[in-house]
N, C-alpha and C positions, 0 to 999 in steps of 0.2 A: 336540758332543753326539751320542751314539749314538742312532739311531732304534730303534724296537721290532724292526724286521727285523734291524738290525745286532746287537742284543743276542741275539736268538734264534739267529742264525747263529753268533755267537761261542760261545754256550753249547753248541750242538750239536757244533761242531768240537772244543771242549775235552773234552766228555764222550766223544766218539768216541775221542779220543786216550787217555783213561784206560782205556776199555774194551779197546782194542787192547793196551795195555800189560799190563793184568791178564791177558788171555788168553795172553800170551806169557811170563808170569812163571813161574819154576820153582816147583813145588809146595812145595819146602823153604823158600821165602821167606815163606810165609803167616804162620808163627808166630814169625818173628824180630822183635826189637824195631824199632820205627820210630824216627825221630829225635824224635818227640814223646814225652816221658816218660810211661810207663805204657800206651802204645798199641803193639800189634803191627801189622805191615803189614796183616794181614787186617782187624783192627778199624778201622784208619784207612780202608782201602778201603771197608768197609761204611759208615762215616760219610759218605763222599762220595755214597752212594746216597740218603741222607736229605736231601741238598742240594736236589734237585728236589722231593722229597716235601713239603717245608715250603711251597713256593710253591703246589703243587697244593692242599694243604689250605686255604691262605689264600684262594685264588681260589674255592674251593667254599663258603666261609662267607659269611654275610650281611655286606654292607658295613657298616663301623662308622660311628657317628655322629661320632666325633672327627676332627679334621683330621689329615692325614698328617704324620708326623715326617720330618725330613730323614734321609738315609742316615747321617750322622754321629751324630744322636741315636738312631736305631734301633740301630746297631751298638754304641753305648755300653752297651746293656742285655745284650749277649751274655755278658759276664763273669759276671754274677750267676747265669746258668743253666748255667755250664760243667760243674759236677760232675754235674748231672742229665743233660746231653747225653752226657757221657762214659760214665756207667753204662748209659744206654739203648743206646748203640751197641756197647759191649763185649758186652752181653747179646745184642744182635741178631746179632752176628757168630758167636755160638756155634753150632757144628755145620755152618756153611756152608763150602763150598769157594770158591776164588778164581773158578772158572768160574761158580758160582751167584751170586756177588756181581756179576760182570760181567753176567750175565743180568738180575739185579735192576736194575742201572744202566739197562739198555736199557728195561725195563718202566717204571720210574719216570720216565725221560726222556720216553717216549712219552706217559705220563699228563699230565705237565706241559705238553707241547706241545698236547695236546688241550684242556686247561683254558685255556691262553692263547688258543687259537683261538676259544674260546667267549666271550671277553671282548671287548666291542665297543669299549671305550675304556680308557685308562690310569686305571682307577678306584682308589680307596683300598681296600686289603684289610686284613682283620683277621689280621695275622700273629701268631705266638706272642709276640713281644716288643713288640707294639703296632701301631698303624695306620701303614701306609706305602703309597705308590703301587706298583702292580703292577710297573711298569718299574724303580722303585727297588729293589724286592726282587729282581727278575731280575738287576739289576746286582750285587747282593751274591751271588747264586748263581754268576754267572760268576767273580767274585773268589774265592769259595770253591774252585771247581774249579782255578783257577790256583795258588792257595796250596798246596792239597793235592797237586797234581801235582808241585810242587817238593818237598814233604815226602816223597811216595812215592819220587821219584827219588833223593833223598838217603838214603833208608832202604835202598835196594838198589843201591849204587853199582856192583856188578859187572855189571849189565845196562844196556842203553841207557836213557836217561831218557825219561820221558813227554814227548812232543812238545808244545811250547807253541805254540798257535795265535796268530799275531800279533794277530788281532782280539780274542781273549780277553785277551791280555796288555795290550793298549791299554786295554780296559775296566777292568782291575784297576788299572793305573797311574793312570788318571784318577780313579777312585773314591777311591783312597787319598790322592792329592794334594788332592782336594776336601775330604776329611775333615780333613786337616791344616790347610787354609786356613780352614775353619769353626771349628775348635777353637782356632786361634791366629791370629785376625784381625789384619791389619795389612799394611803395604806396605814393610817395611824389608828383607825377604829374598825373593829370587826363587829358587824351587825349579824346576829344569828336569829333565825326564825325557825326553830326546829319543829318538825323534821323537813321543812320545805325549802329554806333559803339560807344562804350565808354570803355576805359580801364584805369587802373592805372599802373604806371610804375616808374622806377628810384628810387634807394635807397635814403633814407633820412627820415625826420620826417613823420610819418604816419598820413594821414588825417582820422578823425573818424566821424565827423558830421559837418553840416553846409556847407558853400561854401568852396571848397578846396582852399588852398593858392596858388597853382600853377596849372593853367589851360591852356590847348592848345585846341582851338576850330577851326576846319578847315572844309571848304566845301568839299564834297565828291570827286569831280574831282581833286581839289587841293591836297587833301590827297593822292590820288593814284599817282599823279605826284611827290609829295614830297617823298613819300615812295619808289619810283622806280627811283629816281634821274633825273627825267625829268625837274624839276624846283628846284631852290635853295631856302633855307629858307628865305633869305633876299628878294628875288624877290616875293615870295608868300606873305610876309608881306606887301610889297609895293603895290601889286596888290589888296589887301583887302580880299583875300580868306583865310587868317589865322589871328587869333587874339590870343594873349598870355597875361597872367598875372602871376606875381610871379617871383622871382629871379631864380628859377630852371626850368622855362618853356621853355628855349631855348634848342631844341632837335637837333641842328645842328650836334653835334658830334655823334649822334645815327642814322642819316639818310644819305643815303637811307638804307632801310632794304633789298631791292633787287636792283640789278643794272646789 
């Protein structure tokens, strides 16, 4: 389990990597299509500046009376707001340069850090999609940066990719594995993402000792891309980033956990 200090360090490192990448990007890349349908590189980069802003706003609001949702429950509400978010961020990117977007990232990141420092404990916050603990929301923020770092890198393959901080990648892998385990409870399949995560999931015969009958072992970046719908199960198998054994080890029907 990552500590608050771990989460903040992971966030800061991955945000710095995105900012560095944006500052070195050719100006001609700004308006080219990203790998996310309907988004340009510049619009997607602007979207990542809204990642810290959402937590800052939640920390600044009055604590809700409701109990906090789990990360799995909270993220399940994202899909219903997707079109609203897309329009907001496409509009927000209008007229901005990549340098201005990088500047905005640093400003919003500093504001989020200040808001976190003002919180004495991991309290429940009133986020846009419902109540969640502050550290749970920060975990989703780290994951967003990791996922969109991969998106940005894939969108401009002629330049070096955004560096993935190992701490941030670990947070993302563990979060996505935990969501899978919560949404498909059980102990018949063991999902391993070495060296970062391992969970058991899926109803069926319970594994008790020895080598599990059903094992999914996946490389960290492949896991992030599988769990967020960036790559299909069959493609991941063919590329070698995924190995499976056992008749229950096909998780196609359970993925992606976020899209």
